[in-house]
Every structure is written in structure tokens, then in C-alpha cells.
N, C-alpha and C positions, 0 to 999 in steps of 0.2 A: 504494500500500500504506500502510495506517495505521502510525503510529509507536507504539513501545512505550516506556513509562517505568516506573521503579520509584520508590516513595516509602516512607519508613518512617513509619508512623503509623496513625491510626485511620480505617478505611475508612468508618465512619459519618459522618465529617465532610466527605467529598469531594463537591464540587459537580460531578457528572457525570450523564449521562443515566441510567445504571444502575450499581448495585453488585451483585456476585455474593455470595450467601450460601452458605457451606459448611454446608448444612443436613443434618438427619437425615431418614430416610424418612417421618416423620410430617409434616414441615414446620411443626410446632407449637412451635418454639423449643427451645433447649437451652443448652449452655455455649459458651464461647469466642466466636468471631465470630458464630455463630448467635444466642446470647443477647444480645450487644451490639446486633445489628441489630434484633432484636425490641424491645428496650428503647428504642432511639432512635426507631424508627418509630411506636411507640405501639400500643395495643390493636387498632386497626383492621387492622393487618397480620395479627395472629393470627386475627381474624375472617375475613379474606379467605382465609388459608391453610387454614382449616377447611373451606372449600368446594372445595378442590382435590383431595381424595382421596389425599394423599401423593405420593411421587415415588420412583421406583426409582433405584438407583445408576447413575451415568453419564448420567441424563436431567436435564432442567431444566424449570422452570415459572416463569412471570412473574407478579408482582403489582405494584400501585402502591407507591410509596415512602412515602406518608403524611407523617410528620413529619421524614423524612430530607431532606437537600439533594438527593439523587438522586430523580428522578421515578419510577424503577422499581427493584424488587429482582428479580433472577433467582436462583432457588433451585436449587441443584444438590447432589446427594448423591454425595460421593466414596466411594471404597472404604476399608474398614478394612484396614490393613496386616496381612497374614498370611504374610509372607515373600516375596511377589512372584511366587509360582507359581500363584496362583488368579485370574488375570486382572486383578490390581490395576492394572498399567500401562495396559491397554486401557480399563478403566473410568475411570481418572483422565483419560486423553486425551479420552474421550467427554464428560466433564464440561465441559471447555473448548470442545470443538466444539459441543455442544448449547447451551451458554450463548451462544456467539458467533452461532450460527444463529438463536436466538430474538431476539438483539439486531438482527440484520439484518432479520428479519421484522417487527420493531416500530419500525423507523426509528431505532434507537439509534446514535448516532455516537461517544459516549464511554462507556467501560465500565471498571470497576475490579474486579479479582479479589483475593481473599485467597490465601494458600497453602493450597489445598484439600487436606484430609485430613492436614495436617501437625500438627494439634493432638492432640486426644483419639484420633483414628483412627490415629495413630502412623506415618504414611508418612514414610520418611526424607527429610529436606529436600533434599539434593542430587539425589536421584532425581526427586522431585516437581518441583523447579525445572526440571530438564531437560525433563521431559514438558510442563510448562506452557509454557515458552518455545518449544519446537519446535512443539507443536500450534498455538499462537497464531500463530507466524510462518507456518506452512504455511497456516492459514486466511486470514490477511491477504494472503498471496501469491496466493490464488485468488479473493478477493472484496475489492473496494475500497469497500465500503459503510461501513466503520468507520474513523473518523478517528484515534482514540487508544485504546489499551489501557494501563491502569495496573495494575501489580502493587503493591498496598498491603500492606505487610508490617509487622506489629507487632513481630516478634522480630528482634533484630540478626543472629542466625545465618541466618535465612531471607533477610533483606535482603542479607547478604553472598553467599549462594549464588546469588541471582538476579543480583546486580551482576556477579559473575564471568562469567555467561553473556551478559550484555548489554553 
């Protein structure tokens, strides 16, 4: 089973096989992590994303990493928090599962995730952290293709929430 780490810092600086982008449904860039990844990767990332036809919540798509240290970007669309009774936990878990499955299919051994849906989409950090860690542990327990998963957290509150679970 692969190991799980947490780091506090900028996901765009990590030298891993793939970083996960908390994208919007268009995949054409936005604010937060999404904007930072698009800026760091350069205009080639946007050009490739324009060919993908968007992405539905809970699903994931892969592109090259271009100017990032990471070779790939896996784009996933998290749920917008609306109180937790509209399928948000299932959709968020699917983001992690879909991203990890794409990683396995592409021979990716090291992958870094941000706190998906915890920024502008308003998902409560403690709940999101539990889903992220449990889903990732369950996936790694059934597949030994991934060597390392990193949760790269910009915010101190998010870092602390993940640290308590790990």
C-alpha cells in the first residue's frame, strides 16, 4: 500500500508525477488552486483543456503538466457545498477515486491533491478531510500501483484537519 503524506505549501511546486487540480466544469481555469495551476503550467495547459469538453462533478480528466514540475495534471470537479444533503459527500469521494484510477491507468506513482472543494465551493474542511483520507486509504488498500499520495494544503486550518486524521 502506498504511503500518505501531508505538506503545507504550494502544490504547483511539487516534483511528483501528477498534481490534482480542483477544477470547475469548464476546465478552463478559475480562482484558487485552479488559477494557480493554470498560471504555473502556462498557456499550453489551457489549450489542451479546451479540447477536453469539460468535466462533470466527481469525474476526472488528465493533461500534460507543461511548465509544472509535475508531468501531468489530473483535473477533477468537486461538489459545491449545499448543506451535505445533495450528494456532496459521494461526489467528493468520487473525485478522489476517479483521480486515483486515472493515475493508475497512466502509470503515475506519485500524486498530490489539494483540499478539493474547500475553497470557493465552501465544503467544510473537517468533513472534506475525512472523505479525502478515507477514500484515499481505501483505494490504496485495494491497489498497490501508487507509491505516494501527498495532500498539499495551502491553508493552516486545512493542514491541521488533515494532520489530525493522519
